[in-house]
NUMARMAR-894758 format. One record per residue (C-alpha): chain; residue number from 1; x, y, z; residue in one letter. Coordinates in Angstrom, 1 decimal, padded with zeros to 4 digits. Layout:
! NUMARMAR-894758
<A,NUM,<X,Y,Z>,A>
...
This chain:
! NUMARMAR-894758
<A,1,<000.0,000.0,000.0>,M>
<A,2,<001.3,003.4,-000.9>,Q>
<A,3,<002.0,005.9,001.9>,Q>
<A,4,<002.2,009.6,001.0>,Q>
<A,5,<005.2,011.1,002.7>,I>
<A,6,<004.9,014.2,004.7>,E>
<A,7,<005.5,017.4,002.8>,S>
<A,8,<009.0,018.7,003.1>,T>
<A,9,<010.9,021.6,001.9>,D>
<A,10,<014.2,019.8,002.0>,R>
<A,11,<015.8,018.9,-001.4>,D>
<A,12,<016.8,015.3,-000.5>,Y>
<A,13,<017.7,014.5,-004.1>,A>
<A,14,<019.9,017.6,-004.3>,G>
<A,15,<021.7,016.7,-001.1>,V>
<A,16,<022.4,013.1,-002.4>,I>
<A,17,<023.4,014.4,-005.8>,A>
<A,18,<025.9,016.9,-004.3>,S>
<A,19,<027.3,014.3,-001.9>,H>
<A,20,<027.9,011.8,-004.7>,L>
<A,21,<029.7,014.5,-006.8>,E>
<A,22,<031.9,015.6,-004.0>,E>
<A,23,<032.7,012.3,-002.1>,A>
<A,24,<036.1,010.8,-002.7>,A>
<A,25,<037.9,007.6,-001.7>,L>
<A,26,<040.2,009.6,000.7>,A>
<A,27,<037.0,010.5,002.8>,M>
<A,28,<036.1,006.9,003.3>,I>
<A,29,<037.2,005.1,006.5>,P>
<A,30,<039.7,002.3,006.0>,Q>
<A,31,<037.4,-000.1,007.9>,A>
<A,32,<034.7,000.6,005.3>,T>
<A,33,<037.1,-000.1,002.5>,I>
<A,34,<038.2,-003.4,004.1>,A>
<A,35,<034.6,-004.5,004.4>,R>
<A,36,<034.0,-003.6,000.8>,A>
<A,37,<036.9,-005.7,-000.3>,K>
<A,38,<035.5,-008.7,001.6>,E>
<A,39,<032.2,-008.2,-000.2>,R>
<A,40,<033.9,-008.0,-003.5>,V>
<A,41,<035.8,-011.3,-003.0>,L>
<A,42,<032.7,-013.0,-001.7>,D>
<A,43,<030.7,-011.6,-004.7>,S>
<A,44,<033.2,-012.9,-007.3>,I>
<A,45,<033.0,-016.4,-005.8>,G>
<A,46,<029.3,-016.4,-005.9>,N>
<A,47,<029.2,-015.3,-009.5>,I>
<A,48,<031.5,-018.0,-010.5>,L>
<A,49,<029.5,-020.6,-008.5>,A>
<A,50,<026.3,-019.6,-010.2>,G>
<A,51,<027.2,-019.5,-013.9>,V>
<A,52,<025.6,-022.9,-014.6>,D>
<A,53,<022.6,-022.6,-012.3>,A>
<A,54,<019.1,-023.2,-013.6>,T>
<A,55,<018.0,-020.8,-016.3>,G>
<A,56,<021.2,-018.9,-016.6>,N>
<A,57,<022.3,-020.3,-019.9>,A>
<A,58,<018.9,-019.5,-021.4>,A>
<A,59,<019.2,-015.9,-020.2>,A>
<A,60,<022.7,-015.6,-021.7>,R>
<A,61,<021.5,-016.9,-025.1>,S>
<A,62,<018.7,-014.2,-025.1>,V>
<A,63,<021.0,-011.3,-024.4>,F>
<A,64,<023.8,-012.6,-026.6>,A>
<A,65,<021.3,-012.7,-029.4>,S>
<A,66,<020.8,-009.0,-029.2>,Y>
<A,67,<024.4,-008.4,-030.2>,G>
<A,68,<026.1,-005.0,-029.5>,G>
<A,69,<029.5,-003.8,-028.5>,S>
<A,70,<031.8,-006.2,-026.5>,A>
<A,71,<032.2,-003.8,-023.6>,E>
<A,72,<032.1,-005.9,-020.4>,S>
<A,73,<032.8,-009.5,-019.5>,T>
<A,74,<030.1,-012.1,-018.7>,V>
<A,75,<032.2,-013.7,-015.9>,I>
<A,76,<033.1,-017.3,-016.2>,G>
<A,77,<032.1,-017.6,-019.9>,T>
<A,78,<034.9,-015.9,-021.9>,G>
<A,79,<032.4,-013.7,-023.7>,T>
<A,80,<031.8,-010.0,-023.6>,A>
<A,81,<028.5,-008.0,-024.2>,L>
<A,82,<027.3,-004.5,-023.8>,P>
<A,83,<027.8,-003.3,-020.2>,A>
<A,84,<024.1,-003.4,-019.2>,P>
<A,85,<023.7,-007.0,-020.4>,H>
<A,86,<027.0,-008.2,-018.8>,A>
<A,87,<026.1,-006.6,-015.5>,A>
<A,88,<022.6,-008.2,-015.6>,M>
<A,89,<023.9,-011.7,-016.4>,L>
<A,90,<026.6,-011.6,-013.7>,N>
<A,91,<024.0,-010.4,-011.2>,A>
<A,92,<021.8,-013.3,-012.3>,L>
<A,93,<024.6,-015.8,-011.6>,S>
<A,94,<025.4,-014.2,-008.3>,M>
<A,95,<021.8,-014.5,-007.0>,R>
<A,96,<021.4,-018.1,-008.2>,S>
<A,97,<022.3,-019.8,-004.8>,Y>
<A,98,<021.1,-016.9,-002.6>,D>
<A,99,<024.6,-016.9,-001.2>,F>
<A,100,<025.5,-013.3,-001.7>,E>
<A,101,<025.9,-010.6,001.0>,A>
<A,102,<022.6,-009.3,002.4>,V>
<A,103,<021.2,-006.8,005.0>,G>
<A,104,<021.1,-003.1,004.5>,A>
<A,105,<023.0,-001.6,007.5>,E>
<A,106,<021.4,001.1,009.6>,A>
<A,107,<023.3,003.5,011.8>,G>
<A,108,<022.2,001.6,014.9>,D>
<A,109,<023.8,-001.6,013.7>,A>
<A,110,<020.4,-003.1,012.8>,N>
<A,111,<019.4,-004.0,009.3>,M>
<A,112,<016.6,-004.0,006.8>,V>
<A,113,<016.1,-006.9,004.4>,A>
<A,114,<018.1,-006.2,001.2>,A>
<A,115,<020.5,-007.8,-001.4>,H>
<A,116,<022.6,-004.8,-002.4>,I>
<A,117,<026.0,-006.3,-003.4>,S>
<A,118,<024.3,-008.7,-005.8>,G>
<A,119,<023.6,-005.7,-008.0>,T>
<A,120,<026.2,-003.2,-007.1>,T>
<A,121,<029.3,-005.4,-007.6>,V>
<A,122,<028.3,-006.7,-011.0>,P>
<A,123,<027.5,-003.1,-012.0>,V>
<A,124,<030.9,-001.9,-010.7>,A>
<A,125,<032.7,-004.7,-012.5>,L>
<A,126,<031.0,-004.1,-015.8>,A>
<A,127,<031.2,-000.3,-015.7>,A>
<A,128,<034.8,-000.2,-014.5>,S>
<A,129,<035.9,-002.6,-017.2>,E>
<A,130,<034.1,-000.6,-019.9>,R>
<A,131,<035.7,002.7,-018.5>,A>
<A,132,<039.1,001.1,-018.0>,D>
<A,133,<038.9,002.4,-014.4>,A>
<A,134,<041.6,001.8,-011.8>,S>
<A,135,<041.0,-000.3,-008.6>,G>
<A,136,<040.8,002.9,-006.5>,A>
<A,137,<038.1,004.3,-008.8>,Q>
<A,138,<036.2,001.0,-008.6>,F>
<A,139,<036.3,001.0,-004.8>,L>
<A,140,<035.3,004.7,-004.5>,E>
<A,141,<032.3,004.2,-006.8>,A>
<A,142,<031.2,000.9,-005.2>,L>
<A,143,<031.3,002.2,-001.7>,V>
<A,144,<029.2,005.2,-002.7>,L>
<A,145,<026.7,003.0,-004.5>,G>
<A,146,<026.4,000.5,-001.7>,D>
<A,147,<025.9,003.4,000.8>,D>
<A,148,<023.1,005.0,-001.2>,L>
<A,149,<021.2,001.7,-001.7>,A>
<A,150,<021.6,000.8,001.9>,S>
<A,151,<020.4,004.3,003.1>,R>
<A,152,<017.4,004.0,000.8>,L>
<A,153,<016.4,000.6,002.0>,A>
<A,154,<016.6,001.7,005.7>,V>
<A,155,<014.8,005.0,005.1>,A>
<A,156,<012.0,003.2,003.1>,S>
<A,157,<011.1,000.9,006.0>,G>
<A,158,<011.1,-002.0,003.7>,F>
<A,159,<009.9,-005.5,004.8>,H>
<A,160,<009.2,-008.5,002.6>,T>
<A,161,<005.6,-008.7,003.8>,A>
<A,162,<005.0,-005.6,001.8>,S>
<A,163,<005.0,-007.7,-001.4>,G>
<A,164,<007.6,-005.7,-003.2>,G>
<A,165,<011.2,-006.8,-003.8>,D>
<A,166,<013.6,-004.0,-003.1>,N>
<A,167,<016.4,-005.7,-005.0>,T>
<A,168,<014.6,-004.2,-008.0>,G>
<A,169,<014.2,-000.7,-006.4>,T>
<A,170,<017.0,000.6,-004.2>,V>
<A,171,<019.6,-001.3,-006.1>,N>
<A,172,<018.8,000.5,-009.3>,V>
<A,173,<019.7,003.9,-007.7>,M>
<A,174,<022.7,002.5,-006.0>,G>
<A,175,<024.0,001.0,-009.2>,G>
<A,176,<023.3,004.2,-011.2>,A>
<A,177,<025.4,006.2,-008.7>,A>
<A,178,<028.3,003.8,-009.3>,I>
<A,179,<028.2,004.2,-013.1>,V>
<A,180,<027.9,008.0,-012.6>,G>
<A,181,<030.9,008.2,-010.3>,K>
<A,182,<033.0,006.3,-012.8>,L>
<A,183,<031.9,008.6,-015.5>,A>
<A,184,<032.6,011.8,-013.4>,G>
<A,185,<029.0,013.0,-013.1>,F>
<A,186,<028.0,016.4,-011.8>,G>
<A,187,<025.1,016.9,-009.6>,A>
<A,188,<022.5,017.5,-012.4>,Q>
<A,189,<023.6,014.2,-014.1>,Q>
<A,190,<023.1,012.3,-010.8>,Y>
<A,191,<019.6,013.9,-010.5>,R>
<A,192,<018.8,012.7,-014.0>,D>
<A,193,<020.2,009.2,-013.4>,A>
<A,194,<018.1,008.8,-010.2>,L>
<A,195,<015.1,009.9,-012.1>,G>
<A,196,<015.7,007.3,-014.8>,H>
<A,197,<016.2,004.7,-012.2>,A>
<A,198,<012.8,005.5,-010.6>,L>
<A,199,<011.2,004.8,-013.9>,N>
<A,200,<012.8,001.3,-014.1>,Q>
<A,201,<012.1,000.0,-010.7>,M>
<A,202,<010.1,-003.2,-010.2>,S>
<A,203,<010.0,-006.6,-008.4>,G>
<A,204,<007.7,-008.9,-006.5>,T>
<A,205,<008.2,-011.5,-003.8>,V>
<A,206,<005.6,-013.6,-005.5>,Q>
<A,207,<008.6,-015.1,-007.4>,N>
<A,208,<009.7,-016.6,-004.1>,L>
<A,209,<006.3,-018.0,-003.2>,F>
<A,210,<006.1,-019.6,-006.6>,D>
<A,211,<009.6,-020.9,-006.4>,K>
<A,212,<010.3,-019.5,-009.8>,A>
<A,213,<013.7,-018.9,-011.4>,S>
<A,214,<012.5,-015.4,-011.9>,S>
<A,215,<013.3,-014.7,-008.3>,F>
<A,216,<016.7,-013.7,-009.7>,K>
<A,217,<015.3,-011.1,-012.1>,L>
<A,218,<014.7,-008.1,-009.9>,P>
<A,219,<018.2,-008.0,-008.7>,Q>
<A,220,<019.6,-008.7,-012.2>,A>
<A,221,<017.4,-006.3,-014.0>,M>
<A,222,<018.3,-003.7,-011.5>,A>
<A,223,<022.0,-004.1,-012.6>,A>
<A,224,<021.0,-003.7,-016.3>,R>
<A,225,<018.7,-000.7,-015.5>,N>
<A,226,<021.3,001.0,-013.4>,A>
<A,227,<023.7,001.1,-016.2>,V>
<A,228,<021.0,002.3,-018.6>,V>
<A,229,<019.9,005.0,-016.2>,S>
<A,230,<023.4,006.5,-016.0>,A>
<A,231,<024.1,006.1,-019.7>,D>
<A,232,<021.0,008.1,-020.5>,L>
<A,233,<022.0,010.8,-018.0>,A>
<A,234,<025.5,010.9,-019.5>,A>
<A,235,<024.0,011.5,-023.0>,A>
<A,236,<022.0,014.5,-021.7>,G>
<A,237,<018.6,012.8,-021.5>,F>
<A,238,<016.7,014.7,-018.7>,S>
<A,239,<014.9,012.9,-015.9>,G>
<A,240,<012.7,013.5,-012.9>,V>
<A,241,<014.0,016.5,-010.9>,H>
<A,242,<013.3,014.9,-007.5>,D>
<A,243,<013.2,011.2,-007.7>,A>
<A,244,<013.1,010.7,-004.0>,L>
<A,245,<010.6,012.9,-002.2>,T>
<A,246,<008.4,014.4,-004.9>,S>
<A,247,<004.7,013.6,-004.9>,S>
<A,248,<005.2,010.4,-006.8>,F>
<A,249,<008.8,009.7,-006.1>,G>
<A,250,<010.6,006.7,-004.6>,F>
<A,251,<009.4,007.2,-001.0>,F>
<A,252,<005.7,007.5,-002.0>,T>
<A,253,<005.7,004.6,-004.6>,L>
<A,254,<008.1,002.1,-003.1>,F>
<A,255,<008.3,002.7,000.7>,S>
<A,256,<006.1,000.8,003.1>,P>
<A,257,<007.1,003.1,006.0>,D>
<A,258,<008.9,006.1,004.6>,P>
<A,259,<011.3,008.1,006.8>,H>
<A,260,<013.4,010.0,004.2>,P>
<A,261,<015.3,011.9,006.9>,E>
<A,262,<017.1,008.7,007.9>,R>
<A,263,<018.6,008.7,004.5>,M>
<A,264,<020.8,011.6,005.5>,L>
<A,265,<021.9,010.5,008.9>,E>
<A,266,<025.7,010.8,009.2>,D>
<A,267,<025.9,011.2,005.4>,L>
<A,268,<029.6,011.6,004.3>,G>
<A,269,<030.9,010.3,007.6>,R>
<A,270,<029.5,006.8,007.7>,S>
<A,271,<029.3,004.5,004.7>,Y>
<A,272,<026.9,001.6,004.8>,F>
<A,273,<026.3,-001.5,002.7>,G>
<A,274,<025.3,-005.2,003.2>,D>
<A,275,<026.2,-006.1,006.8>,M>
<A,276,<026.0,-009.9,006.4>,I>
<A,277,<028.2,-012.2,004.5>,I>
<A,278,<026.3,-015.5,004.4>,K>
<A,279,<027.8,-018.7,005.7>,P>
<A,280,<025.1,-020.8,004.1>,W>
<A,281,<023.5,-020.9,000.7>,A>
<A,282,<019.9,-020.1,001.5>,S>
<A,283,<017.6,-017.3,002.4>,C>
<A,284,<018.7,-015.4,005.4>,R>
<A,285,<015.2,-016.0,006.9>,A>
<A,286,<016.2,-019.6,007.1>,A>
<A,287,<019.5,-019.0,008.8>,H>
<A,288,<018.4,-018.6,012.5>,P>
<A,289,<016.9,-022.1,012.4>,A>
<A,290,<019.8,-023.5,010.4>,L>
<A,291,<022.3,-022.0,012.8>,D>
<A,292,<020.4,-023.5,015.7>,A>
<A,293,<020.4,-027.1,014.4>,V>
<A,294,<024.0,-026.9,013.3>,I>
<A,295,<024.9,-025.8,016.9>,R>
<A,296,<023.0,-028.7,018.3>,L>
<A,297,<024.5,-031.2,015.8>,K>
<A,298,<028.0,-030.2,016.8>,H>
<A,299,<027.4,-029.8,020.5>,A>
<A,300,<025.7,-033.2,020.9>,H>
<A,301,<027.2,-035.1,018.0>,R>
<A,302,<023.8,-035.7,016.5>,L>
<A,303,<023.3,-038.0,013.5>,E>
<A,304,<020.2,-038.1,011.4>,A>
<A,305,<019.5,-041.7,012.3>,R>
<A,306,<019.4,-040.7,016.0>,D>
<A,307,<016.7,-038.0,015.6>,I>
<A,308,<013.1,-038.7,016.4>,E>
<A,309,<011.7,-035.3,015.8>,A>
<A,310,<012.7,-031.6,015.2>,V>
<A,311,<010.6,-028.6,016.2>,E>
<A,312,<011.6,-025.2,014.8>,I>
<A,313,<010.0,-022.2,016.6>,H>
<A,314,<009.7,-019.1,014.5>,V>
<A,315,<007.5,-016.0,014.4>,T>
<A,316,<004.0,-016.1,012.8>,P>
<A,317,<005.3,-013.8,010.0>,T>
<A,318,<008.1,-016.3,009.2>,T>
<A,319,<005.9,-019.3,009.2>,K>
<A,320,<003.4,-017.8,006.8>,R>
<A,321,<006.2,-016.4,004.6>,G>
<A,322,<007.8,-017.9,001.6>,F>
<A,323,<010.5,-019.8,003.7>,T>
<A,324,<007.7,-021.4,005.8>,G>
<A,325,<006.0,-023.2,003.0>,Q>
<A,326,<005.9,-026.9,002.8>,E>
<A,327,<008.8,-028.3,000.8>,F>
<A,328,<008.1,-029.3,-002.8>,A>
<A,329,<007.1,-033.0,-003.3>,A>
<A,330,<009.1,-033.0,-006.6>,A>
<A,331,<011.8,-030.2,-006.3>,P>
<A,332,<013.0,-029.1,-009.7>,G>
<A,333,<015.7,-026.5,-009.1>,S>
<A,334,<017.8,-024.7,-006.5>,E>
<A,335,<014.9,-022.3,-005.6>,V>
<A,336,<013.0,-025.1,-003.9>,D>
<A,337,<015.7,-025.5,-001.4>,G>
<A,338,<016.8,-022.0,-001.1>,L>
<A,339,<013.5,-020.7,000.4>,F>
<A,340,<012.5,-023.6,002.6>,S>
<A,341,<013.3,-023.6,006.4>,I>
<A,342,<012.4,-027.3,006.8>,P>
<A,343,<014.7,-028.2,003.9>,Y>
<A,344,<017.6,-026.2,005.3>,N>
<A,345,<017.1,-027.7,008.8>,V>
<A,346,<017.2,-031.2,007.3>,A>
<A,347,<020.4,-030.5,005.3>,V>
<A,348,<022.0,-028.7,008.3>,G>
<A,349,<021.5,-031.8,010.4>,L>
<A,350,<022.8,-034.1,007.8>,L>
<A,351,<025.7,-032.1,006.5>,E>
<A,352,<026.5,-029.4,009.1>,G>
<A,353,<026.2,-026.8,006.4>,T>
<A,354,<024.2,-025.8,003.3>,V>
<A,355,<026.2,-025.1,000.1>,R>
<A,356,<025.4,-025.0,-003.6>,P>
<A,357,<026.1,-028.7,-004.0>,E>
<A,358,<023.2,-029.4,-001.7>,H>
<A,359,<020.7,-027.6,-003.9>,L>
<A,360,<020.6,-029.8,-007.0>,S>
<A,361,<017.4,-031.6,-007.8>,A>
<A,362,<019.1,-034.9,-007.3>,A>
<A,363,<020.4,-034.1,-003.8>,Y>
<A,364,<017.0,-032.7,-002.8>,M>
<A,365,<015.4,-036.0,-003.8>,A>
<A,366,<017.7,-038.2,-001.8>,R>
<A,367,<015.9,-040.6,000.6>,A>
<A,368,<017.7,-039.6,003.7>,E>
<A,369,<016.9,-035.9,003.0>,V>
<A,370,<013.2,-036.7,002.5>,R>
<A,371,<013.1,-038.9,005.5>,D>
<A,372,<014.5,-036.3,007.8>,L>
<A,373,<012.2,-033.6,006.3>,L>
<A,374,<009.2,-035.7,007.5>,D>
<A,375,<010.5,-035.2,011.0>,R>
<A,376,<010.8,-031.4,010.9>,V>
<A,377,<007.9,-029.3,012.1>,T>
<A,378,<007.6,-025.5,012.1>,L>
<A,379,<005.9,-023.9,015.1>,V>
<A,380,<004.9,-020.2,015.1>,D>
<A,381,<005.4,-019.7,018.8>,S>
<A,382,<007.8,-016.7,018.9>,L>
<A,383,<006.8,-013.1,019.4>,S>
<A,384,<005.7,-011.3,016.3>,P>
<A,385,<008.1,-008.5,017.3>,H>
<A,386,<011.2,-010.8,017.1>,E>
<A,387,<013.5,-010.6,014.1>,Y>
<A,388,<016.1,-013.1,012.9>,Q>
<A,389,<015.6,-015.5,015.8>,T>
<A,390,<014.7,-019.1,016.1>,A>
<A,391,<014.5,-021.9,018.6>,E>
<A,392,<015.2,-025.5,017.8>,A>
<A,393,<014.1,-028.5,019.8>,V>
<A,394,<015.5,-031.9,018.8>,V>
<A,395,<014.2,-035.1,020.3>,R>
<A,396,<016.3,-038.3,019.9>,T>
<A,397,<015.2,-041.9,019.6>,R>
<A,398,<016.9,-042.6,022.9>,S>
<A,399,<014.6,-040.1,024.7>,G>
<A,400,<016.9,-037.1,025.0>,E>
<A,401,<015.7,-033.6,024.2>,T>
<A,402,<018.1,-030.8,023.2>,F>
<A,403,<017.2,-027.3,022.6>,R>
<A,404,<018.8,-023.9,021.8>,T>
<A,405,<017.8,-020.4,020.8>,R>
<A,406,<019.6,-018.3,018.3>,V>
<A,407,<019.6,-014.5,018.2>,E>
<A,408,<023.1,-013.6,016.9>,A>
<A,409,<023.1,-015.5,013.7>,V>
<A,410,<026.5,-016.3,012.1>,L>
<A,411,<027.5,-013.8,009.4>,G>
<A,412,<026.3,-010.7,011.1>,D>
<A,413,<029.0,-008.0,011.0>,L>
<A,414,<028.1,-006.5,014.4>,H>
<A,415,<027.1,-009.6,016.3>,R>
<A,416,<028.7,-012.8,014.9>,N>
<A,417,<030.8,-012.1,011.9>,P>
<A,418,<032.6,-014.5,009.6>,L>
<A,419,<036.4,-014.2,010.0>,T>
<A,420,<038.5,-013.1,007.1>,R>
<A,421,<039.7,-016.7,006.8>,D>
<A,422,<036.1,-018.0,006.6>,Q>
<A,423,<035.3,-015.5,003.9>,V>
<A,424,<038.3,-016.7,001.9>,A>
<A,425,<037.4,-020.3,002.5>,E>
<A,426,<033.9,-019.7,001.2>,K>
<A,427,<035.4,-018.0,-001.9>,F>
<A,428,<037.7,-020.9,-002.8>,F>
<A,429,<034.9,-023.5,-002.2>,L>
<A,430,<032.7,-021.5,-004.6>,N>
<A,431,<035.4,-021.3,-007.2>,V>
<A,432,<035.9,-025.0,-006.9>,E>
<A,433,<032.2,-025.7,-007.2>,F>
<A,434,<031.8,-023.4,-010.3>,G>
<A,435,<034.8,-025.0,-012.0>,G>
<A,436,<035.3,-021.9,-014.2>,R>
<A,437,<038.8,-020.8,-013.1>,I>
<A,438,<041.8,-022.5,-011.6>,S>
<A,439,<042.8,-022.4,-008.0>,T>
<A,440,<046.0,-020.5,-009.0>,A>
<A,441,<043.9,-017.8,-010.7>,D>
<A,442,<041.6,-017.7,-007.7>,A>
<A,443,<044.6,-016.9,-005.5>,R>
<A,444,<045.6,-014.1,-008.0>,R>
<A,445,<042.0,-012.8,-007.7>,V>
<A,446,<042.3,-012.8,-003.9>,Q>
<A,447,<045.6,-010.9,-004.0>,D>
<A,448,<044.2,-008.3,-006.5>,A>
<A,449,<041.1,-007.7,-004.3>,V>
<A,450,<043.3,-007.3,-001.3>,D>
<A,451,<045.3,-004.6,-003.1>,H>
<A,452,<042.5,-003.0,-005.2>,L>
<A,453,<043.8,000.5,-004.5>,E>
<A,454,<047.1,-000.3,-006.2>,D>
<A,455,<045.4,-001.8,-009.4>,L>
<A,456,<046.0,000.4,-012.4>,D>
<A,457,<043.2,-001.2,-014.4>,S>
<A,458,<040.2,-003.3,-013.3>,M>
<A,459,<040.6,-005.1,-016.6>,R>
<A,460,<043.5,-007.0,-015.2>,A>
<A,461,<041.3,-008.4,-012.4>,L>
<A,462,<038.3,-009.1,-014.8>,V>
<A,463,<040.7,-011.0,-017.1>,A>
<A,464,<041.4,-013.5,-014.3>,L>
<A,465,<037.7,-014.4,-013.9>,I>
<A,466,<036.6,-014.1,-017.6>,A>
């Protein structure tokens, strides 16, 4: 439902445009840069892991058929396409196992549901390759784009129950800011680009309820639309003057609970982005339950054959959401497992993790998986006001009962972060799973990302993953 924002005399779009024009890498804290590098490494691994996921070859064939200039690399394929198409296809690969960084960071260390890096990193890679930008220019643009998308998500009051998918809204503006920064935009060009982004926003969470491969499209189309938005502005095509707080701007059309003033909190001093690097390949809404059963598995050396029953206690909103649905009788693709709490719980108890290799149709149909799934029950007993929590109760065949409650889920930057070594391990495992580049080249990628500021041309990094 649309909510008209309160009338304001403040030119929010103008403030954002001026900030984007004036901000520079030297103004960005080193801790922010270090976090961005971790997200870049994680993102490249996720793209390489997802190249062959369901539907991606079909999408590549469609966009390759359009032709056009070979501006930017479709990662892992050895081909190049126009930058908007390459950005889109790389974002599609990155989302395929729902393994990318998530969670728009707020100034109070809380988060709003978002998948920002899944658009911004593919956009930054494609646009910097096209522009032959340096690593420092890439980092500068990426941090600014991440920050804008994160601020928009937080200020919008987004929640998945609203029905929209903000991977197709805030990501477009964040991506357009990246392309604009790499192109040296002035304030008016940023205004135009944000206006063009507004006209290309879309996305529905119905994709997730339907377990359709199109769940990847809002994030991927946002990457394409971001490049197009900035390219139109660069060509002098005028756009909406105030794409944010005008009568029919972003906050009216796409914000369940708009508070635009939050967008400017500590602007130019703090830089935000995704605050969670995922330890497991599944929707973050499944991670509290998954974390809980993995803890119990390790603490009590649980084996699937020993388990009589599993109860997972969640909030009513979670149980009636897309991750609370009954698991498919005949799963056909990764999406069936990605967005199912019961499936993630079963795999977590069997494997102690959930990775892309556990999301094939063949694995999901395994007898031991289906047998354990029959013993998993979701209970909507937690307070509706809780967020990112779960309780797990496991009863064994010998009569023992084990339980735990999870509030600080693994991967959260502020509460339970992955270590640098864990992020690197995830990257190398994803490279191995994808099978597109060698381990030696993966090590070169890791070194290049660690020293992005010293990289003369991003084309050298892209060549390693082409």
